[in-house]
Structures are given as C-alpha cells and as structure tokens.
Chimera marker file (.cmm) of the C-alpha trace (Angstrom):
<marker_set name="trace">
<marker id="1" x="79.797" y="67.625" z="100.507" r="1" g="1" b="0" radius="0.5"/>
<marker id="2" x="79.354" y="70.766" z="101.610" r="1" g="1" b="0" radius="0.5"/>
<marker id="3" x="82.115" y="72.508" z="98.907" r="1" g="1" b="0" radius="0.5"/>
<marker id="4" x="79.613" y="71.834" z="96.482" r="1" g="1" b="0" radius="0.5"/>
<marker id="5" x="76.751" y="73.527" z="98.011" r="1" g="1" b="0" radius="0.5"/>
<marker id="6" x="78.788" y="76.475" z="98.544" r="1" g="1" b="0" radius="0.5"/>
<marker id="7" x="79.923" y="76.719" z="94.904" r="1" g="1" b="0" radius="0.5"/>
<marker id="8" x="76.433" y="75.975" z="93.421" r="1" g="1" b="0" radius="0.5"/>
<marker id="9" x="75.830" y="79.368" z="95.870" r="1" g="1" b="0" radius="0.5"/>
<marker id="10" x="78.640" y="81.330" z="94.438" r="1" g="1" b="0" radius="0.5"/>
<marker id="11" x="77.170" y="79.943" z="90.918" r="1" g="1" b="0" radius="0.5"/>
<marker id="12" x="73.931" y="81.368" z="91.604" r="1" g="1" b="0" radius="0.5"/>
<marker id="13" x="74.433" y="84.680" z="93.294" r="1" g="1" b="0" radius="0.5"/>
<marker id="14" x="76.635" y="85.219" z="89.777" r="1" g="1" b="0" radius="0.5"/>
<marker id="15" x="79.171" y="87.329" z="91.519" r="1" g="1" b="0" radius="0.5"/>
<marker id="16" x="81.645" y="84.994" z="89.733" r="1" g="1" b="0" radius="0.5"/>
<marker id="17" x="85.321" y="83.990" z="90.718" r="1" g="1" b="0" radius="0.5"/>
<marker id="18" x="86.316" y="87.593" z="91.676" r="1" g="1" b="0" radius="0.5"/>
<marker id="19" x="83.325" y="88.916" z="93.747" r="1" g="1" b="0" radius="0.5"/>
<marker id="20" x="85.499" y="89.123" z="96.793" r="1" g="1" b="0" radius="0.5"/>
<marker id="21" x="88.788" y="90.402" z="95.452" r="1" g="1" b="0" radius="0.5"/>
<marker id="22" x="86.010" y="93.506" z="93.131" r="1" g="1" b="0" radius="0.5"/>
<marker id="23" x="85.049" y="94.335" z="96.349" r="1" g="1" b="0" radius="0.5"/>
<marker id="24" x="87.877" y="93.977" z="98.365" r="1" g="1" b="0" radius="0.5"/>
<marker id="25" x="89.032" y="96.797" z="95.784" r="1" g="1" b="0" radius="0.5"/>
<marker id="26" x="86.151" y="98.894" z="96.231" r="1" g="1" b="0" radius="0.5"/>
<marker id="27" x="86.691" y="99.103" z="100.040" r="1" g="1" b="0" radius="0.5"/>
<marker id="28" x="90.053" y="99.836" z="100.377" r="1" g="1" b="0" radius="0.5"/>
<marker id="29" x="89.301" y="102.814" z="97.933" r="1" g="1" b="0" radius="0.5"/>
<marker id="30" x="86.613" y="103.847" z="100.033" r="1" g="1" b="0" radius="0.5"/>
<marker id="31" x="89.273" y="103.509" z="102.815" r="1" g="1" b="0" radius="0.5"/>
<marker id="32" x="91.602" y="105.441" z="101.390" r="1" g="1" b="0" radius="0.5"/>
<marker id="33" x="89.604" y="108.455" z="100.191" r="1" g="1" b="0" radius="0.5"/>
<marker id="34" x="88.870" y="108.738" z="104.085" r="1" g="1" b="0" radius="0.5"/>
<marker id="35" x="92.372" y="108.435" z="104.915" r="1" g="1" b="0" radius="0.5"/>
<marker id="36" x="93.903" y="112.375" z="106.440" r="1" g="1" b="0" radius="0.5"/>
<marker id="37" x="96.783" y="112.340" z="105.084" r="1" g="1" b="0" radius="0.5"/>
<marker id="38" x="99.835" y="114.455" z="105.738" r="1" g="1" b="0" radius="0.5"/>
<marker id="39" x="100.941" y="118.280" z="104.452" r="1" g="1" b="0" radius="0.5"/>
<marker id="40" x="104.198" y="118.500" z="103.018" r="1" g="1" b="0" radius="0.5"/>
<marker id="41" x="105.192" y="120.559" z="106.066" r="1" g="1" b="0" radius="0.5"/>
<marker id="42" x="104.001" y="117.671" z="108.304" r="1" g="1" b="0" radius="0.5"/>
<marker id="43" x="105.428" y="115.278" z="105.916" r="1" g="1" b="0" radius="0.5"/>
<marker id="44" x="109.027" y="117.015" z="105.907" r="1" g="1" b="0" radius="0.5"/>
<marker id="45" x="108.576" y="117.584" z="109.674" r="1" g="1" b="0" radius="0.5"/>
<marker id="46" x="108.204" y="113.769" z="109.921" r="1" g="1" b="0" radius="0.5"/>
<marker id="47" x="111.222" y="113.011" z="107.761" r="1" g="1" b="0" radius="0.5"/>
<marker id="48" x="114.060" y="114.743" z="109.592" r="1" g="1" b="0" radius="0.5"/>
<marker id="49" x="112.788" y="114.035" z="112.726" r="1" g="1" b="0" radius="0.5"/>
<marker id="50" x="113.208" y="109.628" z="111.463" r="1" g="1" b="0" radius="0.5"/>
<marker id="51" x="116.526" y="110.917" z="110.021" r="1" g="1" b="0" radius="0.5"/>
<marker id="52" x="117.580" y="112.519" z="113.305" r="1" g="1" b="0" radius="0.5"/>
<marker id="53" x="116.863" y="109.279" z="115.129" r="1" g="1" b="0" radius="0.5"/>
<marker id="54" x="118.364" y="106.843" z="112.816" r="1" g="1" b="0" radius="0.5"/>
<marker id="55" x="121.189" y="109.160" z="112.512" r="1" g="1" b="0" radius="0.5"/>
<marker id="56" x="121.298" y="108.816" z="116.642" r="1" g="1" b="0" radius="0.5"/>
<marker id="57" x="120.981" y="105.514" z="116.627" r="1" g="1" b="0" radius="0.5"/>
<marker id="58" x="123.412" y="104.617" z="113.936" r="1" g="1" b="0" radius="0.5"/>
<marker id="59" x="126.025" y="106.347" z="116.128" r="1" g="1" b="0" radius="0.5"/>
<marker id="60" x="125.120" y="104.841" z="119.415" r="1" g="1" b="0" radius="0.5"/>
<marker id="61" x="125.376" y="101.094" z="117.662" r="1" g="1" b="0" radius="0.5"/>
<marker id="62" x="128.552" y="102.724" z="115.893" r="1" g="1" b="0" radius="0.5"/>
<marker id="63" x="130.296" y="103.175" z="119.370" r="1" g="1" b="0" radius="0.5"/>
<marker id="64" x="129.348" y="99.939" z="120.910" r="1" g="1" b="0" radius="0.5"/>
<marker id="65" x="131.123" y="98.107" z="117.759" r="1" g="1" b="0" radius="0.5"/>
<marker id="66" x="133.960" y="100.155" z="118.078" r="1" g="1" b="0" radius="0.5"/>
<marker id="67" x="134.301" y="99.459" z="122.138" r="1" g="1" b="0" radius="0.5"/>
<marker id="68" x="133.744" y="95.961" z="121.837" r="1" g="1" b="0" radius="0.5"/>
<marker id="69" x="135.954" y="95.020" z="118.737" r="1" g="1" b="0" radius="0.5"/>
<marker id="70" x="139.067" y="96.829" z="120.129" r="1" g="1" b="0" radius="0.5"/>
<marker id="71" x="137.852" y="94.966" z="123.590" r="1" g="1" b="0" radius="0.5"/>
<marker id="72" x="137.756" y="91.615" z="121.753" r="1" g="1" b="0" radius="0.5"/>
<marker id="73" x="141.191" y="92.417" z="119.621" r="1" g="1" b="0" radius="0.5"/>
<marker id="74" x="142.841" y="92.901" z="123.297" r="1" g="1" b="0" radius="0.5"/>
<marker id="75" x="141.490" y="90.016" z="124.562" r="1" g="1" b="0" radius="0.5"/>
<marker id="76" x="142.250" y="88.029" z="121.961" r="1" g="1" b="0" radius="0.5"/>
<marker id="77" x="145.229" y="88.848" z="119.910" r="1" g="1" b="0" radius="0.5"/>
<link id1="1" id2="2" r="1" g="1" b="0" radius="0.2"/>
<link id1="2" id2="3" r="1" g="1" b="0" radius="0.2"/>
<link id1="3" id2="4" r="1" g="1" b="0" radius="0.2"/>
<link id1="4" id2="5" r="1" g="1" b="0" radius="0.2"/>
<link id1="5" id2="6" r="1" g="1" b="0" radius="0.2"/>
<link id1="6" id2="7" r="1" g="1" b="0" radius="0.2"/>
<link id1="7" id2="8" r="1" g="1" b="0" radius="0.2"/>
<link id1="8" id2="9" r="1" g="1" b="0" radius="0.2"/>
<link id1="9" id2="10" r="1" g="1" b="0" radius="0.2"/>
<link id1="10" id2="11" r="1" g="1" b="0" radius="0.2"/>
<link id1="11" id2="12" r="1" g="1" b="0" radius="0.2"/>
<link id1="12" id2="13" r="1" g="1" b="0" radius="0.2"/>
<link id1="13" id2="14" r="1" g="1" b="0" radius="0.2"/>
<link id1="14" id2="15" r="1" g="1" b="0" radius="0.2"/>
<link id1="15" id2="16" r="1" g="1" b="0" radius="0.2"/>
<link id1="16" id2="17" r="1" g="1" b="0" radius="0.2"/>
<link id1="17" id2="18" r="1" g="1" b="0" radius="0.2"/>
<link id1="18" id2="19" r="1" g="1" b="0" radius="0.2"/>
<link id1="19" id2="20" r="1" g="1" b="0" radius="0.2"/>
<link id1="20" id2="21" r="1" g="1" b="0" radius="0.2"/>
<link id1="21" id2="22" r="1" g="1" b="0" radius="0.2"/>
<link id1="22" id2="23" r="1" g="1" b="0" radius="0.2"/>
<link id1="23" id2="24" r="1" g="1" b="0" radius="0.2"/>
<link id1="24" id2="25" r="1" g="1" b="0" radius="0.2"/>
<link id1="25" id2="26" r="1" g="1" b="0" radius="0.2"/>
<link id1="26" id2="27" r="1" g="1" b="0" radius="0.2"/>
<link id1="27" id2="28" r="1" g="1" b="0" radius="0.2"/>
<link id1="28" id2="29" r="1" g="1" b="0" radius="0.2"/>
<link id1="29" id2="30" r="1" g="1" b="0" radius="0.2"/>
<link id1="30" id2="31" r="1" g="1" b="0" radius="0.2"/>
<link id1="31" id2="32" r="1" g="1" b="0" radius="0.2"/>
<link id1="32" id2="33" r="1" g="1" b="0" radius="0.2"/>
<link id1="33" id2="34" r="1" g="1" b="0" radius="0.2"/>
<link id1="34" id2="35" r="1" g="1" b="0" radius="0.2"/>
<link id1="35" id2="36" r="1" g="1" b="0" radius="0.2"/>
<link id1="36" id2="37" r="1" g="1" b="0" radius="0.2"/>
<link id1="37" id2="38" r="1" g="1" b="0" radius="0.2"/>
<link id1="38" id2="39" r="1" g="1" b="0" radius="0.2"/>
<link id1="39" id2="40" r="1" g="1" b="0" radius="0.2"/>
<link id1="40" id2="41" r="1" g="1" b="0" radius="0.2"/>
<link id1="41" id2="42" r="1" g="1" b="0" radius="0.2"/>
<link id1="42" id2="43" r="1" g="1" b="0" radius="0.2"/>
<link id1="43" id2="44" r="1" g="1" b="0" radius="0.2"/>
<link id1="44" id2="45" r="1" g="1" b="0" radius="0.2"/>
<link id1="45" id2="46" r="1" g="1" b="0" radius="0.2"/>
<link id1="46" id2="47" r="1" g="1" b="0" radius="0.2"/>
<link id1="47" id2="48" r="1" g="1" b="0" radius="0.2"/>
<link id1="48" id2="49" r="1" g="1" b="0" radius="0.2"/>
<link id1="49" id2="50" r="1" g="1" b="0" radius="0.2"/>
<link id1="50" id2="51" r="1" g="1" b="0" radius="0.2"/>
<link id1="51" id2="52" r="1" g="1" b="0" radius="0.2"/>
<link id1="52" id2="53" r="1" g="1" b="0" radius="0.2"/>
<link id1="53" id2="54" r="1" g="1" b="0" radius="0.2"/>
<link id1="54" id2="55" r="1" g="1" b="0" radius="0.2"/>
<link id1="55" id2="56" r="1" g="1" b="0" radius="0.2"/>
<link id1="56" id2="57" r="1" g="1" b="0" radius="0.2"/>
<link id1="57" id2="58" r="1" g="1" b="0" radius="0.2"/>
<link id1="58" id2="59" r="1" g="1" b="0" radius="0.2"/>
<link id1="59" id2="60" r="1" g="1" b="0" radius="0.2"/>
<link id1="60" id2="61" r="1" g="1" b="0" radius="0.2"/>
<link id1="61" id2="62" r="1" g="1" b="0" radius="0.2"/>
<link id1="62" id2="63" r="1" g="1" b="0" radius="0.2"/>
<link id1="63" id2="64" r="1" g="1" b="0" radius="0.2"/>
<link id1="64" id2="65" r="1" g="1" b="0" radius="0.2"/>
<link id1="65" id2="66" r="1" g="1" b="0" radius="0.2"/>
<link id1="66" id2="67" r="1" g="1" b="0" radius="0.2"/>
<link id1="67" id2="68" r="1" g="1" b="0" radius="0.2"/>
<link id1="68" id2="69" r="1" g="1" b="0" radius="0.2"/>
<link id1="69" id2="70" r="1" g="1" b="0" radius="0.2"/>
<link id1="70" id2="71" r="1" g="1" b="0" radius="0.2"/>
<link id1="71" id2="72" r="1" g="1" b="0" radius="0.2"/>
<link id1="72" id2="73" r="1" g="1" b="0" radius="0.2"/>
<link id1="73" id2="74" r="1" g="1" b="0" radius="0.2"/>
<link id1="74" id2="75" r="1" g="1" b="0" radius="0.2"/>
<link id1="75" id2="76" r="1" g="1" b="0" radius="0.2"/>
<link id1="76" id2="77" r="1" g="1" b="0" radius="0.2"/>
</marker_set>
C-alpha cells in the first residue's frame, strides 16, 4: 500500500520516472565546475612520480620473485 502512495506522489509532482537521474546529472555537472583541475606541469610531475614508483615496485617484486623461484628450484628439483 505504501508503494502506491509514493508512486502517486511522483505522478502528482510531475517529475516523472527519470527525475532522480536528471537531478543527479545536474549535481555532478555543478561539482565538476568547482573542481580544481591540475595544470600541465602538475600533471606531468604527478605522472612522472607514478611511473617512477611503479618501476621501483616492479623491480622490488621481480627481485623477490627471482630469489624465491631459484630457492624453490634448488629445494624441489
């Protein structure tokens, strides 16, 4: 019974089925206008930092993979 009342209220408001989605889209656009986007130099610096960290982590994981692979071959073969 409660669902019928909610549906009736929506129909009376005239907002329709997609009113929530439309309002959400408007709110998202408003928030995106307030975002402080990085400039080109900040973006390049951040990208460089991320790439360096990824390369360092790759080398670290590769080192331990090499150690444990050789240790496992030594023990089990």
